[in-house]
C-alpha positions, 0 to 999 in steps of 0.5 A, spaced: 796 645 791 798 639 788 802 641 782 801 634 779 794 635 778 795 641 774 798 637 768 804 638 764 802 640 757 805 645 753 800 650 756 804 649 763 811 650 759 814 656 761 819 657 755 823 663 758 825 659 764 827 654 760 831 658 756 834 662 762 836 655 764 840 653 758 843 660 758 846 658 765 848 651 763 852 654 757 857 657 762 862 652 765 870 651 767 872 651 760 867 657 758 867 661 765 867 668 761 863 669 754 860 674 750 852 674 748 854 671 741 858 666 745 852 664 749 848 664 743 852 659 739 853 654 745 845 654 747 843 655 739 838 661 742 837 667 738 841 673 741 835 677 743 833 671 747 840 670 750 840 678 751 834 678 755 836 672 760 843 675 761 840 682 763 835 679 767 840 674 771 845 680 772 839 684 775 838 679 780 845 678 781 847 671 778 851 674 773 856 680 772 859 683 766 865 686 764 865 689 757 862 685 753 864 678 757 858 675 762 860 671 768 856 667 773 857 670 780 857 665 786 850 667 788 848 662 782 850 656 787 844 658 791 840 655 786 842 648 788 842 649 796 835 648 797 836 641 794 842 640 797 839 642 804 834 637 803 839 631 802 842 627 808 849 625 809 848 618 805 844 621 800 850 626 799 855 621 799 852 615 795 854 618 788 861 619 790 861 612 793 859 609 787 863 613 782 869 610 787 866 603 787 866 603 779 873 606 779 876 600 783 871 595 782 870 594 790 865 595 795 865 602 798 862 605 804 861 610 809 860 610 817 859 614 823 861 613 830 855 611 835 858 610 842 863 605 841 861 602 835 861 604 827 855 604 824 854 604 816 850 609 814 851 608 806 854 602 802 855 601 795 856 593 794 860 590 788 860 583 785 866 581 789 866 576 794 866 579 801 866 574 807 862 578 812 855 580 811 855 588 811 849 592 810 847 599 811 845 600 819 850 594 821 854 595 827 862 593 829 866 595 834 870 601 832 877 598 835 877 592 830 875 596 823 879 601 819 873 606 819 873 605 826 880 607 827 879 613 823 874 615 827 877 614 833 883 618 831 878 624 830 876 624 838 879 628 843 884 625 847 880 625 853 874 622 850 879 617 847 882 615 853 875 614 856 874 609 850 880 605 852 878 604 859 871 601 858 872 597 851 873 590 852 877 587 846 874 581 843 878 577 838 874 576 832 880 573 829 887 571 831 889 578 828 884 582 832 888 588 836 888 585 843 889 591 848 889 598 849 896 600 849 896 596 842 890 600 839 893 607 842 899 606 838 895 604 832 890 610 832 896 615 833 899 612 827 892 613 823 892 620 826 899 621 823 898 618 816 891 620 815 888 613 813 888 606 816 889 599 813 885 593 817 887 586 815 883 581 817 881 583 824 874 583 824 873 577 819 878 572 816 878 574 809 876 581 809 881 587 808 879 595 808 882 601 808 879 608 811 880 615 810 876 621 815 871 625 812 871 632 815 866 638 817 868 645 815 871 646 822 876 640 820 873 635 825 872 628 823 865 626 822 865 620 818 869 615 815 869 612 808 872 606 806 874 600 801 873 593 803 876 587 799 877 580 799 884 578 802 884 572 797 884 577 791 887 583 793 894 584 797 895 590 802 899 593 797 894 594 792 889 596 797 894 601 799 895 604 792 887 605 792 888 611 798 889 617 793 882 615 790 879 614 796 881 621 799 879 624 793 872 621 794 872 623 801 874 630 799 868 630 794 863 628 800 866 634 804 865 639 798 858 637 798 857 637 805 860 644 806 855 646 801 849 644 805 852 647 811 853 653 808 858 659 809 
């Protein structure tokens, strides 16, 4: 049945459901445990309406009580899981990348490793000057990018050794890494430090910093980055963005773990 054909007038509005949702939203980090009167005051609902909602949620397992105080249970997270499971990784990452872009006023992105290349799967551009054309779906050799090196650092040693044996090092600029030994040293440093800075190796005028995004087992599944114009941002300024970039990666990981389930 197409619910859109049924209309959305007052006759279709379930007031008890709407009140119940307001009751759930009344609980937050600042108010984790509340009395019936507290919830009524926060929501503006009558005590009777709040009582019916709380007792219903308690019977369903979404609320527990201790004395006169009520609290949400972890089961309430199930209400959002259906939505989260319908999201792709880019959809999950984009709100966090957008928040990061607004904070640092620079372009942000998420990439994954596909063969020997990194592929952009999400990107939030800013109005800053970036001297290379990059869009969702763009591919670049892993060895020449900050995100690529973060992803290479997450590979099994044997897989990484096989990669080094077959990769051909094209010099995109005079700064591009030139050989396997040099790249191995760089990737080891990335693994040790947990982030990577790349200074104009893919394109003259482009600097980037990247950090890993991990699944709940700790495996690196993606890389998040900030890209800046070398003419406008120094390496020191870029390095100073690492803590905020890590916060973004952690937020993406948290939402991805919710999708994966317990």
